[in-house]
C-alpha positions in Angstrom: -5.6 11.0 -45.2 -4.3 11.2 -41.6 -4.1 8.4 -39.1 -4.7 8.5 -35.3 -2.1 8.0 -32.6 -2.4 7.9 -28.8 -0.4 10.8 -27.6 -0.9 10.5 -23.9 -2.6 8.2 -21.3 -3.9 8.9 -17.8 -6.0 7.3 -15.1 -7.4 7.9 -11.7 -9.0 5.6 -9.1 -10.7 6.5 -5.8 -8.6 6.4 -2.7 -10.8 3.9 -0.9 -9.4 0.4 -1.3 -11.9 -2.5 -0.6 -10.4 -5.9 0.3 -12.0 -9.3 -0.1 -11.9 -9.6 3.6 -14.0 -6.4 3.9 -16.6 -7.8 1.5 -16.7 -11.0 3.6 -18.1 -8.9 6.5 -21.2 -7.9 4.5 -21.9 -10.9 2.4 -21.3 -14.7 2.5 -18.0 -14.9 0.7 -14.3 -15.1 1.5 -10.9 -14.1 0.0 -10.2 -17.6 -1.4 -13.6 -17.9 -3.1 -13.2 -14.4 -4.8 -9.5 -14.9 -5.9 -10.2 -18.4 -7.3 -13.2 -17.3 -9.4 -12.1 -13.8 -10.4 -8.4 -13.2 -9.6 -9.3 -10.0 -7.7 -7.7 -9.2 -4.3 -8.6 -5.6 -3.9 -10.6 -3.0 -5.8 -11.4 0.8 -5.5 -14.8 2.1 -4.6 -15.8 5.7 -4.6 -16.4 7.9 -1.5 -19.8 9.7 -1.7 -19.4 13.4 -1.6 -15.8 13.1 -2.7 -15.6 11.2 -6.0 -17.8 11.6 -9.1 -17.5 10.2 -12.6 -16.7 13.8 -13.7 -14.1 14.4 -11.0 -12.3 11.1 -11.6 -12.4 11.7 -15.4 -11.0 15.2 -14.9 -8.0 13.9 -13.0 -7.4 11.1 -15.6 -7.7 13.6 -18.4 -5.3 16.1 -16.8 -2.7 13.3 -16.5 -3.2 12.2 -20.2 -2.9 15.8 -21.5 0.2 16.5 -19.5 1.9 13.3 -20.8 0.8 14.3 -24.3 2.0 17.8 -24.0 -1.4 19.1 -25.0 -3.3 22.1 -23.7 -7.0 22.4 -23.2 -7.6 24.7 -26.2 -6.1 22.0 -28.5 -8.8 19.4 -27.8 -11.4 19.4 -30.6 -13.9 16.8 -29.4 -14.7 14.5 -26.5 -15.9 10.9 -26.7 -17.0 9.7 -23.3 -17.8 6.0 -22.5 -19.7 5.2 -19.4 -22.8 3.4 -18.2 -22.8 5.1 -14.9 -23.1 8.9 -15.7 -23.4 11.4 -12.9 -26.8 12.5 -14.2 -29.5 10.6 -16.0 -29.2 13.4 -18.5 -27.1 15.1 -19.8 -24.2 12.8 -20.5 -20.9 13.1 -18.8 -19.0 14.5 -21.8 -20.4 17.9 -21.4 -19.8 17.8 -17.6 -16.1 17.1 -18.3 -16.0 19.8 -21.0 -17.3 22.3 -18.4 -14.8 21.1 -15.6 -11.7 21.4 -17.8 -12.6 24.7 -19.4 -12.5 23.4 -23.0 -13.9 25.5 -25.8 -17.5 24.9 -27.0 -16.4 21.6 -28.5 -18.7 18.6 -29.2 -19.1 15.9 -26.6 -20.4 12.4 -27.5 -21.4 9.8 -24.9 -21.4 6.1 -25.5 -23.2 3.4 -23.5 -21.4 0.3 -24.7 -20.4 -0.9 -21.2 -17.2 -3.0 -21.2 -16.5 -2.4 -24.9 -17.2 1.3 -24.5 -13.6 2.5 -24.6 -12.7 0.6 -27.8 -15.9 1.8 -29.4 -15.0 5.3 -28.4 -11.5 4.9 -29.7 -13.0 3.7 -33.0 -15.4 6.6 -33.3 -12.6 9.1 -32.6 -10.3 7.4 -35.1 -12.9 7.9 -37.8 -13.2 11.6 -37.0 -9.5 12.1 -37.2 -9.0 10.0 -40.4 -11.6 12.1 -42.2 -9.9 15.3 -41.2 -12.8 16.6 -39.1 -10.8 16.8 -35.9 -7.1 16.8 -35.0 -7.1 16.0 -31.3 -9.8 14.1 -29.5 -10.1 13.1 -25.8 -11.4 9.5 -25.3 -12.5 8.7 -21.8 -13.8 5.5 -20.1 -15.1 6.0 -16.5 -17.4 4.3 -14.1 -18.8 4.5 -10.6 -20.4 1.0 -10.2 -20.2 0.3 -6.5 -23.4 2.3 -5.8 -25.3 0.1 -8.2 -24.3 -3.3 -6.8 -26.5 -5.7 -4.8 -24.2 -6.3 -1.8 -26.4 -9.1 -0.4 -25.6 -12.8 -0.7 -27.8 -12.9 -3.7 -25.7 -10.4 -5.6 -22.3 -11.5 -4.4 -21.2 -13.0 -7.7 -21.2 -9.6 -9.4 -20.6 -7.3 -6.5 -17.2 -8.7 -5.8 -16.1 -8.0 -9.4 -17.1 -4.5 -10.3 -15.2 -1.3 -9.2 -14.8 2.4 -9.9 -12.2 4.4 -11.8 -11.4 6.5 -14.9 -9.0 6.3 -17.7 -8.3 8.7 -20.6 -6.3 9.0 -23.8 -5.5 11.9 -26.0 -5.8 10.9 -29.7 -4.0 13.0 -32.3 -3.7 13.1 -36.1 -0.4 12.0 -37.5 0.9 11.1 -41.0 0.2 7.7 -42.5 3.9 6.6 -42.2 3.9 7.2 -38.5 2.9 4.8 -35.7 -0.8 4.8 -34.7 -4.1 2.9 -34.9 -4.0 0.3 -37.6 -7.7 -0.9 -37.3 -10.7 -1.3 -35.0 -13.3 -4.0 -35.1 -16.8 -3.7 -33.5 -19.5 -6.3 -33.0 -22.8 -6.9 -31.0 -25.3 -9.6 -30.4 -28.4 -8.2 -28.7 -30.3 -11.4 -28.1 -28.1 -11.9 -25.0 -28.7 -8.4 -23.6 -30.4 -9.7 -20.4 -27.5 -12.0 -19.5 -25.7 -8.9 -18.2 -27.8 -5.8 -17.6 -29.4 -3.3 -15.2 -33.1 -3.2 -16.0 -34.1 0.0 -14.3 -34.6 2.9 -14.3 -36.1 2.4 -17.8 -38.2 4.9 -19.7 -40.7 2.2 -20.9 -42.1 1.7 -17.3 -45.4 3.4 -16.4 -43.5 5.1 -13.7 -39.7 5.4 -14.1 -39.0 5.1 -10.3 -41.4 3.5 -7.8 -41.3 1.7 -4.5 -42.4 -1.5 -6.3 -39.4 -1.3 -8.7 -37.1 -0.6 -5.8 -38.4 -3.6 -3.9 -38.0 -5.8 -6.9 -34.3 -5.3 -7.1 -34.5 -4.3 -10.8 -32.1 -1.4 -10.1 -29.2 -3.8 -9.4 -26.8 -5.1 -12.0 -27.7 -8.7 -13.0 -25.2 -11.1 -14.5 -25.3 -14.7 -15.7 -21.7 -15.4 -15.0 -21.5 -18.7 -16.8 -23.1 -17.4 -20.0 -20.8 -14.3 -20.0 -17.7 -16.5 -19.5 -18.7 -18.9 -22.3 -19.3 -16.2 -24.9 -16.4 -14.1 -23.8 -13.7 -16.6 -24.4 -15.0 -17.3 -27.9 -15.5 -13.6 -28.9 -12.2 -12.4 -27.5 -10.4 -14.9 -29.6 -12.4 -14.1 -32.7 -12.0 -10.3 -32.5 -8.3 -10.5 -31.8 -7.8 -12.8 -34.7 -9.9 -10.5 -36.9 -7.6 -7.6 -36.1 -4.5 -9.6 -36.8 -5.8 -11.1 -40.1 -6.9 -7.6 -41.2 -3.4 -6.4 -40.9 -1.6 -9.5 -42.1 -0.1 -10.2 -38.7 0.4 -13.2 -36.4 -0.1 -13.8 -32.6 3.6 -13.7 -32.1 3.8 -10.1 -33.6 1.9 -8.8 -30.6 4.2 -7.0 -28.1 1.4 -6.4 -25.5 -2.2 -7.6 -25.3 -4.3 -5.4 -23.0 -7.6 -7.1 -22.6 -10.7 -5.8 -20.8 -10.3 -6.7 -17.2 -13.5 -8.8 -16.8 -12.0 -11.8 -15.0 -8.5 -13.0 -14.6 -9.5 -16.5 -15.7 -10.7 -15.2 -19.1 -7.5 -13.3 -19.7 -5.4 -16.3 -18.8 -7.4 -18.5 -21.1 -6.9 -16.1 -24.0 -3.2 -15.8 -23.2 -2.9 -19.6 -23.4 -4.8 -19.8 -26.6 -2.6 -17.2 -28.2 0.6 -18.8 -26.8 1.7 -15.4 -25.4 4.2 -15.3 -22.5 3.4 -13.4 -19.3 5.3 -10.3 -20.3 3.1 -9.9 -23.4 -0.2 -9.7 -21.5 -1.1 -6.9 -19.1 -3.5 -7.5 -16.3 -4.4 -5.3 -13.4 -7.7 -6.7 -12.3 -6.0 -8.1 -9.2 -5.9 -4.7 -7.6 -8.4 -2.7 -9.8 -11.4 -5.0 -10.2 -13.6 -4.6 -13.3 -14.1 -0.9 -14.0 -16.0 -1.7 -17.2 -15.4 1.2 -19.7 -12.4 2.3 -17.6 -10.5 -1.0 -17.6 -8.5 -0.6 -20.8 -7.5 3.0 -20.5 -6.5 2.5 -16.8 -4.5 -0.6 -17.8 -2.8 1.3 -20.7 -1.8 4.1 -18.3 -0.4 1.7 -15.7 1.4 -0.4 -18.4 3.0 2.8 -19.8 4.0 4.0 -16.3 5.7 0.6 -15.7 7.7 0.8 -18.9 5.8 -2.2 -20.5 4.9 -0.1 -23.5 7.6 1.3 -25.7 7.5 3.4 -28.9 6.9 1.2 -31.9 5.3 -1.7 -29.9 2.4 -3.5 -31.5 -0.5 -3.2 -28.9 -3.7 -5.2 -29.1 -6.8 -4.1 -27.2 -9.8 -6.4 -26.8 -13.1 -6.2 -24.9 -16.3 -8.2 -24.3 -19.3 -7.3 -22.2 -22.9 -6.3 -21.8 -24.9 -6.1 -25.0 -23.4 -8.5 -25.8 -20.8 -6.2 -27.5 -17.2 -7.0 -28.2 -14.4 -5.1 -30.0 -10.7 -5.0 -30.7 -8.1 -2.4 -31.8 -4.7 -2.9 -33.1 -2.2 -0.1 -32.9 1.5 0.7 -33.1 2.6 2.8 -30.2 
């Protein structure tokens, strides 16, 4: 049986940088309030007519493929994680397949929000381990700024979420080589409405109506306190699960790359794991929360900055809407 290894990483974010001071011009907030509660100083928002989920993903994928030394014809399958596809249907995987000129390969879309990339990595890992595919593209990408309530009522979430794309090329290697050691996936649906976007939903009499638009049900809703309370518990559990599964300790981790939900959450987890600053990678300060894009974007930046070296033990962990949470442990 083969194992999976990340061969290349890439990312892309829109050129438009939105500062906290800029947000304070359109809602009742300020730089100090945002930094204290989230750790975010700037984030990237898309430019209509310029950026799409597909175009961002294409650029991230091209970077990942170049770094992996892989050509388009070598990609066997696409796993695409997003909750903000360019179209209601079809999913973004086939749009990326078209843009990059891949062969008539399969494309699978996942809607696991903040945990989407790790879920996608796990799905791809299973395909490779069974021998079905040899090289799989895993993408996490979002345009969320167009779905935010930028009024005072929605400020607690609209200052957090951002746009961007990240991609990895996953390839089959021998069992004695570095690669993915294990992945761990969980969900708890009774908390779905604590972080969700209700509409457009198919179970309405009319999918889109003026009444629904006026109700604000198309905007993302988040119970920040509930999310924080559950996240700090589930992050710890799923990281420990991965370590226990592989007979490893906190101190064995060379780099923890958590989902960039909130800097306070990452710092809390870092403290609980007794990890020094150089063993935790955060970029939420200048990227915001790009949901399915956060971990691959962070991986790409960490690799660029020389914070990931061959043989390093890397731990990925995420928690978000669903609630869903997940972890992956891999040797680079």
